[in-house]
N, C-alpha and C positions, 0 to 999 in steps of 0.2 A: 085075509087076502084082499078084502075091500079096502082096508087101510093102505096096503101096498099099492093098489091100483090108484087110489086117491093121491098118494105121495108121488107116484110116477107121473100122474097128470100135472100135479103142482110143480114137480121138478121140470117137466117139459115146458110148462107155461113160463116158469121163471127163467129157464134157459132161453126161450124165445124172446122174452122181455129183455134179457141181458144182451142178446145178440142185436136186437133192435136198438138198444141204448148205445152199444158200441158203434153201430152204423151211424147213428145220429151224432155221436161225439166226433167220429171221423169226418163226417160231413161238416160239422161246425168248425172243426180245426181247418179243414180245407177252405171253407168260406172265410175264416179269419185270415189265413195266409193270403188269399186272393184280395181281400179287403186291404190288407197291409201293403201289398204290392201296388194296388190301385192308388192308395193314398200316397205312396212314395212317388209314383209316376205323376200324379196330380201336383205334388209339391214341387217336383222338378220342372214341370210345365209352367207352374205359377212363377217360379224363379226366373225361367227364361223369358216369360212374358214381362215380368217386372224389369228385367235388364233391357229388353227391347223398348219398353215404355220410357225408361230413363234416357236411353240413347235418342229416342224421338223427341223427348222433352228438351234435351240439349240442342238438338238440331233446330227445334222451334225457337228457342231462345236466341240462337245465332242468326236465324232467319229474321227474327224481329229486330235484332241489332242492325243487320244489313239493311233492312227496310228503312229504319230510322235514318241511317247514314245516307241512303239513296234519296230519301225525301228531303233531307237537309241540302244535299248536293243539287237536287232539282230546284229547290227554292233559290239557291245561290245562282244557278244558271239562268233561271227565269228573271231574276233581278238584273243580271248582267245583260241578258237579251233586251230587256226593257231599256236599259241605259244605252245600249248600242243602237236600238231603234230610234231613240230620242236624238242621239248624236247624228245619226244618218239623216233624220228629218231636218235637223238644224243645218247640216252640211248641204242638203238639197235646197233649202231656203236660201242659203248663202250663195250657192251656185246660180240659182234663179235670179237672185238680186244682182249678182255680178254680171250675169248675162244681160239683164235688163239695163244695167248701168252702161255696159258696153254699147248697147244699141243706142242709147241716148248720146253717148260720147261720140259714136261714129256719125251720128246725124248732125 
């Protein structure tokens, strides 16, 4: 009878251990699935972020090209303005000179 009691206890302990191991396995499987889903979500998020970064990089390259073009145009316009100011000053001197000549001519 003692042997039967000990076997029942051992059987109960093993059954309890087996049940606990089944629960741990189920929990590990659930965690694995959750981890896989999270990994997939992070992969998709990473891909979207990479695509956005590539689009922003293209916009930056275009903006830099535009900036270079505008700076070149600005330099050209500044040279033209300088030339026009110089011509205006020359014309102003000529007008003054002519006006001064007229005054002498009229006197």
